[in-house]
N, C-alpha and C positions, 0 to 999 in steps of 0.2 A: 453301955451302948447308947448312941445318940438317938434322939427321937426322929421318926421318919419325916421327910419333907414331902408331903402329899401333893401330887400334881393333878390327878384326875380320880374322882370318886365314883365307884359303881354301887351295886346293891350290897354286896358283902365284902368286896375287895376294893383296893385302890392301887393306882400306880404312883410310885414315888421315885425320888432321885436315889440312885445307888449310894450307899454309905461306905466310906473307907473302913470304918471300924467293923463293918459286917463282912469284910473280905474273907476272914477265916471261916465264917459260916458258909458263905457262897462256895468256897473251895471244898468244904465237906460235902455239900449237896452235889457238886459237879463230879466228885470222885466216889459217890455212892455206886455200888455195883449195878443197881437198876437204872441209874442215869447213864452209866457207861453202856449198858445193854441197849437202852433206848436210842442213844446216839449212834450205835453201831461201832463204837470205839473198842479197842482191845486193852488199852492201858490207862492207868490213872495219870494225872498230871502233878508234877512236883509243886510244892509251895513256891519255890523260887520262880519257876516259869509262870505260875498264875499271878503272883504279885507283880512281876515285870509286865505281864500282859495287861493287867489292870491299869497300870500307869500309862501305857501306850493307848489303851482304848478310851480312857476318860477324856482325852483331848481331841478325839477323832469324831468329827461331825457325822461321819458315815457309819458310825457304830453307836447307835442310840440304845442305851440300857435303861431299864425300869425295874425297880424293886417292887414286887407284888406284896402288898400289905393287907392283912386281915383287919377290917374296921373295928371289930368288937374289942380288940386289945392292942392294936397297932403293932402286932407281931409280923415280922417278915416271913413270908411263906414261899417265896420263889422269886425268880427273875425272868423278865422277857427282854429280848433284844431285837432290834430292827437293824439289819446290815444293809444300809441304804446305797443304792446305785444312783448317784445324783445326776448322772447323764440322762437316764431314761425315767427317773422318778418312780422306781420300784424298790422293793426291799425284800430280803429274806428274813423270815420270822424264826426265832429260836426261843424255846422256853425250858426252864428247869424249875422243878418244884422241890421243896424240902421233902426228904423221904417220908417223914411222918405226916405230911399234908396231902399226900397223893390219895386219890379215890374219894375226895370230898367235893368234887365239882369245881375246884379252883382253876383247872386248866382252861375250861371253856370260858369262864368269866375273865380270866387274865388275858386270854387271846382276844376276846371281844373288846376289852378295854384298849388293848394295844392297837387293834384294827381301828377303833374309834379315833385314837390319837393319829394314827397313820393317815387316815382319810380326811379327817376334819380339821386337823392342825398342820400336819406335815405336807398335806396336799399330794400324797403319793397316788399314783395311777393304779398300782397293783402291788399286793403283798403275796409272797409265795413261801412254801415250806416243803421240806422233805420229811417223810415219816416212814419208818420200816413197816412193811405190810402186816407183820404179825402183831403190831401194836394197835390192836383194835380199840382199846380205850382212848388212845391218842387220836386216832382217826375220828371217832365219834365226837370227842370234845372239839376238835377243829371244825368239823361239819356244823356243830351247834353254834360255833362262833361266827360262821359265815364262809368258811373255806369250802371249796369244791374240788373234787378230784379232777386233775387235768392231764395226767400222764403217769408213766412209770419208768423207772430205770431198772432194767432187769438184772438181777443178781448183783446189785451194786453195794449192798449192805450185808451186815452179819447179824444174826440173831441166834444166841446160844451156840456160837461157833459155826453156824451153817449159813452159806450165802442165801440171801433173800432179796426180793425186790424192794425198792424204795418207791413209795407213791409220791408223786408231785401233786401238791394241792395249791390252789391260789384263790385269792379273793379280790374282787373289784369293789369300788365304792357302792355300786348298785346292788351288790350282794349283801351289804352290811345290814344285819337284822336290827332294826330300830328298837327302842328309841336310843338316841345318842346321848351319852353322858356329857359330851363336849357342848352340844347345843343346849342341853338342859341347864348346864352351868352358866351359859350365856343368857338364859331366860328366853330362848327361842322355842 
């Protein structure tokens, strides 16, 4: 595996460039049963579909991906994505963590670093996400990162085979909980 290319450093995690040689690992994370449950999907994705999707995504400026890297050993522990709407300067946030890295507080820090990038470098006006209501750990992590509940889509998702509400959450630059890793890196 190649070494990570770090873009932004936080307290225990960093955001890095996605690495092609890590694609098989990313594919495993995305097809873990708990990931599928959390996304409200019902099916795993084939390797061929994922590999083709990676090639399309990496040249798409509206699909900004970050590898989440643990600083103590430079191990990849997840991915975050900003699906950018360039017309209105907003983005949808998506995260996936490696199955053995869940429950360690990584989601909140990874989301916070991604918001930091979104607001202080990408100059986005707002970042939003959808989370299934039963995913209480996800909701808590997103709130800790600066997201606020802003609405709900009734019975639009599935949790353990049952229809559930999806919560809409959003964050504005003024919601960002300081300090900023971006401004700290610039010496401000």
